[in-house]
DOLUM-245550 format. One line per 5 residues: number of its first residue (from 1); their letters; for each residue x, z, y of C-alpha. Coordinates in steps of 0.2 Angstrom, whole numbers, always signed. Each point is the difference from the previous one (the first is absolute). Example, Ala and Ser with C-alpha at 12.3 -4.5 7.8 and 13.67 -1.06 7.14 Angstrom:
2
1	AS	+62,+39,-22 ~ +6,-3,+17
# end
This chain:
241
1	MTIPH	+0,-1,+1 ~ +6,-3,+17 ~ +1,+12,+13 ~ -16,-1,+10 ~ +1,-7,+18
6	VAPCW	-12,+9,+13 ~ -2,-4,+17 ~ +9,+15,+10 ~ -17,+1,+12 ~ -11,+4,-15
11	HTVLG	+10,+12,-10 ~ -10,+15,+7 ~ -16,-9,-2 ~ +2,-4,-19 ~ +7,+17,-3
16	ARNLL	-15,+6,+8 ~ -10,-9,-14 ~ +12,+4,-16 ~ +5,-19,+0 ~ +18,+3,-4
21	TFDDW	+2,-7,-16 ~ -2,-16,-10 ~ -14,+6,-10 ~ -9,+7,+14 ~ -2,-17,+7
26	WRLPA	-5,-8,-17 ~ -12,+13,-3 ~ -10,-4,+16 ~ -19,-5,-2 ~ -1,-18,-6
31	DWVEA	-10,-5,+16 ~ +4,-17,-3 ~ +0,-13,+15 ~ -4,-12,-11 ~ +1,-3,-19
36	PNFRR	+15,+4,-8 ~ +12,-17,-3 ~ +6,-2,-18 ~ +13,-13,-5 ~ +15,-2,-11
41	GGWSA	-2,+17,-10 ~ -2,+10,+16 ~ -12,+3,+15 ~ +0,+4,+20 ~ -14,+8,+9
46	VSRLT	-2,+7,+18 ~ -10,+15,+5 ~ -4,+9,+16 ~ +3,+17,+7 ~ -3,+10,+14
51	LTGPG	+12,+14,+7 ~ +3,+7,+16 ~ +14,-9,+10 ~ +15,+8,+8 ~ -10,+3,+16
56	GEPET	-15,+8,-10 ~ -11,-16,+1 ~ -7,-9,-15 ~ +10,-12,-8 ~ -3,-13,-13
61	LYVKR	+14,-4,-12 ~ -1,-14,-14 ~ +7,+7,-17 ~ +6,-14,-11 ~ +5,+5,-17
66	QVAQF	+5,-13,-14 ~ +8,+0,-19 ~ +10,-14,-6 ~ +1,-12,+14 ~ +17,-7,+5
71	RRTPA	+8,-13,+10 ~ +19,-6,-2 ~ +7,-6,+17 ~ +19,-3,+4 ~ +0,+15,+11
76	TGMRP	+0,+12,-15 ~ +12,-11,-10 ~ -14,-9,-8 ~ -5,+18,-9 ~ -19,+3,-1
81	RPTYF	-7,+11,+12 ~ -17,+5,+3 ~ -9,-10,+12 ~ -4,+14,+11 ~ +17,+3,+1
86	HEFRA	+3,-18,+8 ~ -13,+4,+12 ~ +7,+17,+5 ~ +16,-10,+6 ~ -11,-11,+10
91	LSLSP	-9,+14,+8 ~ +18,+8,+3 ~ +11,-14,+7 ~ -3,+3,+18 ~ -12,+11,+11
96	ALPVV	-3,-16,+12 ~ -8,-10,-15 ~ -19,-1,+1 ~ -5,+8,-16 ~ -10,+17,-3
101	DWVCY	+9,+16,-1 ~ +6,+7,-17 ~ -2,+18,-4 ~ +7,+2,-18 ~ +9,-10,-15
106	AERDD	+5,+7,-17 ~ +3,-7,-19 ~ -2,+7,-15 ~ +6,-11,-16 ~ -12,-15,+1
111	QAILV	-12,+8,+12 ~ +2,+0,+20 ~ -9,+6,+15 ~ -1,-6,+18 ~ -9,+8,+14
116	TRAPR	-4,-9,+17 ~ -9,+6,+14 ~ -15,-9,+7 ~ +3,-5,+18 ~ -17,+8,+9
121	GFVPL	-12,-14,+7 ~ +8,-15,-9 ~ -10,-13,-9 ~ +2,-13,-11 ~ +3,-17,+7
126	SALAR	-17,-7,-10 ~ -10,+14,+5 ~ +6,-4,+18 ~ -6,-18,-2 ~ -18,+6,-7
131	RWPAP	-2,+11,+17 ~ +8,-11,+14 ~ -6,-17,+8 ~ +15,-14,-3 ~ +5,+1,+18
136	HLSCA	+5,+19,-3 ~ +6,-4,-16 ~ +13,-13,+6 ~ +8,+14,+11 ~ +1,+11,-16
141	LVSVG	+7,-13,-8 ~ +15,-4,+13 ~ +4,+19,-4 ~ +0,-2,-19 ~ +12,-16,+3
146	ATLAL	+11,+9,+11 ~ +1,+15,-12 ~ +5,-10,-15 ~ +13,-9,+10 ~ +10,+18,+2
151	LHRRR	-1,-1,-19 ~ +6,-19,-2 ~ +13,+1,+14 ~ +10,+11,-12 ~ -4,-13,-14
156	LQHGA	-12,+12,-9 ~ -15,-7,-8 ~ -15,+12,-5 ~ -5,-9,-16 ~ -17,+6,+0
161	CYPDH	-6,-5,+17 ~ -19,+2,-2 ~ -12,+4,+14 ~ -4,+17,-7 ~ +20,+5,-1
166	ILVDP	-1,-3,+20 ~ -7,+13,+10 ~ -4,+0,+17 ~ -5,+13,+15 ~ -16,-9,+9
171	DTLRV	+4,+9,+16 ~ +19,-5,+1 ~ +2,-13,-12 ~ +15,+9,-8 ~ +4,-6,-17
176	RLLDL	+5,+8,-16 ~ +4,-7,-17 ~ -2,+7,-17 ~ +3,-4,-18 ~ +17,-5,+1
181	ERWRR	+5,+1,-19 ~ +5,-19,+0 ~ +9,-2,+15 ~ +16,-10,-2 ~ +14,-6,+12
186	RLTVT	+1,-18,+3 ~ +15,-12,+6 ~ -10,-6,+16 ~ -12,+6,+13 ~ -11,-15,-4
191	AAARS	+0,+1,-19 ~ -6,+21,+3 ~ -13,-6,+13 ~ -6,-15,-11 ~ -4,+10,-16
196	DLDQL	-9,+14,+9 ~ -10,-11,+12 ~ -5,-12,-14 ~ -7,+14,-10 ~ -8,+8,+14
201	LRRAP	-11,-17,+5 ~ -3,-3,-19 ~ -10,+17,-1 ~ -8,+2,+18 ~ -16,-13,-3
206	FLDHA	-5,+10,+17 ~ +12,-8,+12 ~ -6,-16,+9 ~ +10,-13,+10 ~ +1,+12,+14
211	GRDSL	+7,+13,-11 ~ +11,-10,-11 ~ +10,-7,+15 ~ +0,+18,+11 ~ +10,+6,-17
216	LRTAR	+10,-16,-2 ~ +5,-4,+18 ~ +6,+19,+1 ~ +11,-3,-17 ~ +8,-16,+8
221	LYAPG	+8,+11,+13 ~ +11,+9,-11 ~ +1,-14,-14 ~ +1,-16,+9 ~ -4,-15,-9
226	LSLPA	-11,+11,-13 ~ -14,-11,-8 ~ -11,+5,-12 ~ -11,-11,-12 ~ -19,+1,+3
231	PRLPQ	-8,+12,-13 ~ -15,-6,-13 ~ -16,+0,+8 ~ -10,+15,-5 ~ -17,-2,-5
236	GIPDY	-13,+5,+12 ~ +13,-1,+15 ~ +0,-17,+7 ~ +9,+2,+16 ~ +15,+9,-8
241	V	+12,-16,+2
# end
């Protein structure tokens, strides 16, 4: 078992709830956000937990638990490590990156736990698109494009750039990214941007011409010459392309 990593400001709060060991986290109630994902002889799942934060305010945490879910990368000498370890690395790369805050990470045998903090007031891009008219959504997409560029300028690819993995604050338009288990370094800024944006556009049928243009125009400021093929037309969305 590796030594657990715990964000310093959370030591007191976690101690007050006796969340000090791997078993303390692992045995938390299975209040799954969605059904566990079973694959390759193991599983992974995310549950929600509310605690009192460092300032006394309620805080929502997401507790990610997994068994026998591994990934090999050159950074680990091609040695298999839990996919949550790779996400933890991404969340720890730099405080300047637009990602959610991590609270705790630990491993034991083929099990791993990653705990992150839900940024207050943020909603998934897909939910924002359902609430806002197209002109307002275009403004949010400019912020999304600029935020993704902070990753891409470092040649970092998100790897799972889906609308539900992009959180937006409706008041400030700040953006936070989550679920970076598949992140990787690419050789160029354009390669990282092209992969993520193509993935996002294929999974965002709610975007009209103006929304797509807002996103891509911003992306091209940071990756000149970036071009993306038009995704296939989703059924029931005639103005997608």
